[in-house]
Each structure stands twice: as C-alpha cells, then as structure tokens.
C-alpha positions, 0 to 999 in steps of 0.5 A: 933696547937696555936702557939703564933704570932711573929711581926719581922721588920727592924729597919728603923731609926726611922720609924718604931718605931710608928708601934713597939710601937703601937702593942707592946702595944697592947699586940703583941711580937715585934722583931726589926732586924738591916738591916744589919743582914737581910741582911746577912740572906738573903746572907746566903741563896744565895738570889742576889735579893732585894725587899719587897717581899723577905725581907719579907718572909726573916724576916718571915723565920729569925723569925721561925727558929732563937731564936731572942731576944723580942724587949722590948722599951726605956723609954719615958724619953730616946726618949725625952732625944734622941730628944734633943740630936739628934736636938743639933747633926742636929744644930752643923752639919747646923752650920758647912754647914753655917761657910764653906759657910761664909769661901767660900763666904769671899773667893769669887771675887764678892759677894753681902755684904747680902749673907755673912750677911746673914750666920753670922746671921744663925750661930748666931742663931744657936749657941745661940739655942746649947747652949740652947739645951745644957743647957737643956740636963744638966738639963734634967739629973740633974733633973733625979735621974737614969741619974744623978746616971749613969753619975756621974759613967762615968764622971770621965772618961777622955774625956766622957762629959754630952753630949757624955753621954747623947748620948751613954744613950739615943742611948742605951736605957740607957745600959738596952739591952747590956750584954757586952762591946762587943755588944756595940762595934758593936751596935756602929760599932767600931767593927773591919773587916778584909780583908785578903785572903791567902797571901793577906792582905787588910785593917783592919777597923772598920765596921761602921755598927751601930748606926751614932749618937754614933759613931759622 
C-alpha cells in the first residue's frame, strides 16, 4: 500500500530551517515539533535514556501514532524581519555586558585607562548600531502593507511599541499558525505550571518552555 512519506524533525533553534525549507520546496510533507513535546512523549513511554537513535525512533513513532499539524513556513519577509529583531536583541545584550564591565572597571583599584576608553568606544558604536537597526525595523514595517496594518491594530495597546510588535510578529510567523491566545501563551513559555500533591503546595510559576525571544 502506498503511503505518504512524512518528514518529522525537532525544532533546533535555526539549525533545522535550511533542511525544512529544502524538503518543503521538494514537495515533502514536513512536521516540526518542539523538543519539549518529543521529550514528554518519550517519557510517557518510560524511556529515560537519550541519544540520537532513540530520539529519531521516538519522532518516527509520533508520526505514525499521532495526528500532527504539517509545518507551514512563514514568509521570507518575516524571516528577514526576524533577522533584524534578533540582531537588535544581540546588540542590546552586548551593550548591557559592556556597560557592566565598564562599571566594574571604574571601581577597580588599578585599571589602565585604555580599558575604560575601549569599553566606552564599544558601547558608543553599539548604541549607534542599535539606533540604525531600530530605524530599519520601523522602515521595514512601514513599507509592508500587511505588517503596517497589523501594527496599527495593536499600536493602541499600552506598552506595545513597534519593536515589541516586530519581535512578536517575526517570532510567531505573523500569528498565522495560532488559533487561540492559549496557544500563543504556551508558545512563549508564559503558561502556568503547578507543583502540588496532596497537602504539599509547591511554587506556581511560568513554564519558560517556549520562545525566549518573545519572553525577553
């Protein structure tokens, strides 16, 4: 009996994307799972060991036994936007790190002036690059009719600026794959997990099992 071949893989940061795009363009049905889902599936079978062979077999079993949603790649425009927002995030983190180093250097009993001068120069350069990236992101959204329309919908929400919007829309593929706010909350790792058994009440906290770029 002929059966449709399914290609199932874990989402591994950005490393799975080239293969997924290639297979999708070659007309294969591609399914991409979050690592946590695959991990919990193996745990439900009582499998405690982990290696590439076991993981691959687990993914294959999931494809045979479960109804999975086929992967749909987001548009190239959103991938370009994501490259901008992630670069901005990286520069902001670098700026914070250099600022902390400068703070420490200025409180050292003995520190060469070249060190503080170099740190201030790096911070100044990064701040200029951050400003340029923000302008590019704003320009990118303004020039795209669909993105600009979506931004106008969320703009009135207090605390949602254009950079936050750009990050959200880029990391979620324009919200196209989400059918409810619950799915989005879970994808971002803001879903609540409880730790309770009998009379023992553990801490209730967000899962943090999701997209770190959105939470940031």
